[in-house]
C-alpha positions as CSV (number, residue, x, y, z in Angstrom):
1,M,184.4,92.3,196.0
2,E,188.2,92.5,195.8
3,V,190.1,95.5,197.1
4,T,193.5,96.6,195.8
5,L,195.7,98.1,198.6
6,T,198.7,99.9,197.4
7,H,199.9,100.7,200.9
8,I,199.0,99.9,204.5
9,D,198.3,102.7,207.0
10,R,201.6,102.7,208.9
11,S,200.4,105.3,211.4
12,Q,197.6,102.9,212.4
13,A,200.0,100.0,212.5
14,L,202.3,101.9,214.8
15,R,199.4,102.6,217.1
16,Y,198.8,98.9,217.3
17,L,202.4,98.5,218.2
18,G,202.1,101.0,221.0
19,Y,204.1,103.8,219.6
20,G,201.3,106.4,219.9
21,T,202.7,109.7,218.6
22,H,206.3,108.5,218.8
23,A,208.2,107.5,215.6
24,P,210.1,104.2,215.5
25,D,213.8,104.1,215.1
26,D,215.3,103.8,211.6
27,A,216.0,100.1,211.9
28,T,212.4,99.4,212.9
29,A,211.0,101.7,210.2
30,R,213.0,99.8,207.6
31,R,211.8,96.4,208.9
32,L,208.2,97.7,209.0
33,E,208.6,98.8,205.3
34,A,209.9,95.3,204.3
35,C,207.0,93.6,206.2
36,E,204.5,95.9,204.5
37,A,205.8,95.1,201.1
38,R,205.6,91.3,201.7
39,L,202.1,91.5,203.1
40,L,200.9,93.6,200.1
41,S,202.3,90.9,197.8
42,L,200.6,88.1,199.6
43,M,197.2,89.4,200.6
44,R,194.0,89.2,198.6
45,P,191.6,91.6,200.3
46,Q,187.9,91.0,199.8
47,Y,184.6,92.0,201.3
48,I,180.9,91.2,200.8
49,Y,177.9,92.9,202.2
50,R,174.1,92.7,202.0
51,V,171.5,95.2,203.0
52,F,168.2,94.3,204.6
53,P,165.2,96.5,205.6
54,L,164.8,96.8,209.4
55,E,161.5,96.3,211.3
56,Y,160.9,96.8,215.0
57,V,158.7,94.9,217.4
58,Q,158.4,96.7,220.8
59,G,161.7,98.5,220.0
60,Q,163.7,95.4,219.2
61,P,165.0,95.4,215.6
62,S,165.0,92.5,213.1
63,L,166.4,92.3,209.6
64,T,163.5,91.6,207.2
65,G,164.0,88.4,205.3
66,C,167.1,87.5,207.3
67,R,167.4,84.8,210.0
68,L,170.2,86.5,211.9
69,P,168.9,87.2,215.4
70,L,169.4,90.7,216.7
71,E,168.8,90.2,220.4
72,G,170.0,92.5,223.2
73,K,169.8,96.1,224.3
74,D,173.1,97.1,222.7
75,I,172.2,96.2,219.2
76,A,168.8,97.8,219.6
77,A,170.4,101.0,220.7
78,H,173.0,100.9,217.9
79,L,170.2,100.5,215.3
80,S,167.8,102.9,216.8
81,G,166.2,105.1,214.2
82,C,167.7,103.1,211.3
83,S,165.6,101.9,208.3
84,H,168.1,99.4,207.0
85,G,171.0,97.2,208.3
86,A,174.0,96.1,206.3
87,L,175.8,92.9,207.1
88,L,179.5,93.0,206.3
89,A,182.3,90.5,206.1
90,A,185.9,91.3,205.1
91,T,189.1,89.3,205.0
92,L,192.8,89.6,204.0
93,S,192.9,85.9,202.9
94,A,194.5,82.8,204.3
95,S,197.9,83.7,202.9
96,V,198.2,86.4,205.5
97,D,197.5,83.9,208.3
98,Q,200.2,81.6,206.9
99,C,202.7,84.5,206.8
100,L,201.9,85.3,210.5
101,R,202.4,81.7,211.6
102,Q,205.7,81.4,209.8
103,A,207.0,84.6,211.4
104,Q,205.8,83.4,214.8
105,A,208.0,80.3,214.4
106,T,211.1,82.1,213.1
107,D,211.1,85.8,214.2
108,M,208.8,87.2,216.8
109,T,209.7,90.8,216.0
110,D,208.6,90.3,212.4
111,A,205.5,88.5,213.7
112,L,204.5,91.5,215.8
113,L,205.1,93.9,212.8
114,Y,203.1,91.6,210.4
115,D,200.3,91.4,212.9
116,A,200.0,95.2,213.4
117,L,200.2,95.8,209.7
118,A,197.5,93.2,208.9
119,S,195.2,94.7,211.6
120,A,195.6,98.1,210.0
121,A,195.0,96.6,206.5
122,I,191.8,94.9,207.4
123,E,190.4,98.2,208.7
124,Q,191.2,99.7,205.3
125,V,189.3,97.0,203.6
126,C,186.3,97.6,205.9
127,D,186.6,101.3,205.1
128,A,186.5,100.5,201.4
129,A,183.4,98.4,201.9
130,A,181.7,101.3,203.8
131,E,182.6,103.6,201.0
132,A,181.1,101.2,198.4
133,L,177.9,101.0,200.6
134,H,177.7,104.7,200.7
135,R,178.0,105.0,196.9
136,A,175.2,102.5,196.6
137,M,172.9,104.3,199.1
138,P,174.2,107.9,199.2
139,A,171.2,109.4,200.8
140,L,171.6,107.4,204.0
141,Y,173.9,107.9,207.0
142,Q,176.0,105.1,208.3
143,T,176.5,104.1,211.9
144,W,179.9,102.8,212.9
145,R,180.6,99.0,212.5
146,F,179.1,96.9,215.3
147,S,180.8,93.5,215.4
148,P,179.7,90.2,217.1
149,G,181.3,90.3,220.6
150,Y,180.5,93.9,221.2
151,G,178.3,94.5,224.2
152,D,175.6,91.9,224.4
153,F,175.8,91.1,220.7
154,P,177.1,87.5,221.0
155,L,179.9,85.8,219.1
156,A,177.5,82.9,218.7
157,V,175.8,84.8,215.8
158,Q,179.0,84.6,213.7
159,P,178.3,81.3,211.8
160,V,174.8,82.6,210.9
161,L,176.1,85.9,209.7
162,L,178.6,84.2,207.5
163,D,176.0,81.8,206.1
164,V,173.6,84.7,205.3
165,L,176.4,86.3,203.3
166,D,177.5,83.0,201.8
167,A,181.0,84.2,203.0
168,P,182.7,80.8,203.1
169,K,182.0,80.3,199.4
170,R,182.3,83.9,198.1
171,I,185.4,85.1,200.1
172,G,186.6,82.0,201.9
173,L,185.7,83.3,205.4
174,C,184.5,80.8,207.9
175,A,184.1,80.4,211.7
176,T,185.6,77.8,214.0
177,D,183.6,75.8,216.5
178,S,184.3,78.5,219.1
179,C,182.9,81.2,216.6
180,L,186.3,82.7,215.9
181,L,186.9,83.9,212.3
182,T,189.3,82.0,210.0
183,P,191.3,83.5,208.3
184,A,191.9,85.4,211.6
185,K,192.6,88.8,209.9
186,S,189.0,89.3,209.1
187,V,186.0,91.3,210.3
188,T,182.3,90.8,210.4
189,A,180.0,93.7,211.4
190,L,176.5,95.2,211.2
191,I,176.1,98.8,209.9
192,G,172.9,100.7,210.5
193,L,171.6,103.0,207.8
194,S,169.4,105.9,208.6
195,E,167.8,108.9,206.9
196,T,168.9,111.1,209.8
197,E,172.2,111.4,211.4
198,P,172.5,108.8,214.2
199,P,172.9,110.3,217.8
200,K,176.2,110.1,219.5
201,R,176.5,106.9,221.6
202,L,179.2,104.8,223.3
203,R,181.4,103.4,220.6
204,G,184.2,100.9,220.1
205,C,186.2,100.2,223.2
206,A,183.4,101.5,225.5
207,T,181.1,98.7,224.2
208,C,183.6,95.9,224.3
209,S,183.4,93.2,226.9
210,M,187.3,93.0,226.9
211,R,187.7,96.7,227.6
212,D,189.0,96.3,231.2
213,R,191.8,93.9,230.3
214,C,192.6,94.7,226.6
215,A,196.2,95.8,225.9
216,Y,195.1,97.7,222.8
217,R,192.4,99.8,224.5
218,G,192.3,103.3,223.0
219,S,194.9,102.4,220.3
220,C,192.9,100.0,218.1
221,A,190.8,101.3,215.3
222,Y,187.6,100.3,217.0
223,G,188.4,102.8,219.8
224,T,188.2,105.7,217.4
225,P,185.6,104.8,214.7
226,P,184.9,107.3,211.9
227,E,182.0,109.7,211.9
228,P,179.0,108.6,209.8
229,I,179.4,109.2,206.1
230,K,177.0,111.5,204.4
231,E,176.8,113.4,201.2
232,D,174.0,115.3,199.5
233,A,171.8,113.0,197.6
234,T,172.0,113.4,193.8
C-alpha cells in the first residue's frame, strides 16, 4: 500500500537532531525546509501487513499458519492477552538511501538533516499502516510496534518476516546477510491485537539492547510510542 506524505513531522526530526524543545536558527530552519521538500519529491512510501491468529503453548505465542518463530520472554510478554498478531513492513524506497549517500559525500550537514527527516517520515508511514490496520479491525486494541532487535526478539528473524510478507517483491524491502534492512529507512515490526486494552509494560528504549549506549535514547520515536488505538465497534 502506497502512502502520500504531504509533509514530514519537523518536530520529530528536530528531536532526532537533538534540539529537544529548542527551535533551530533561521538558517537551519530554511535548510531543513529545503531538505524536506527534496525528500518528499524523491520518496515512495509503502507498507504491507498481514494478520495471523495467535495460539499459545505453555504461554509461548505462535502465529497460526506462519513460520516466523516467536521465541523469547519479551515477545511473549508483548503479546500476552492478544488474539492476533500483525506483521508489518514499511519503507521510504531506495531513492531516499541514494539521496542520503550523495549528501554524505558532499555535505554532512545536509546528510544529518536528511537522515533525521527520513527517520521521522518512516514513523509517519508506520502510523499510517497502524491506522489502516485499525480501520480493518476496529474492535481490537493495538499494542505498540515491537521490532526485531528489541529485547530478546532477534534480528535473525528479519529475512523470514520479510519472506512471509513477500516484502522484497511487493515493496522492494530486503535484508542483508547481517539482517539489516535495505533500503535502510525502513521498519519491520509485530503488532499485537487484543479484545481488551493491553497492560502497561516497558516500551521502546527500555526494551532495546542498545539503550545504554544509544545517542538517541529518549529522543527517538520508539522511546515514546503512541497509546493503543481504540474506537467503539460499529
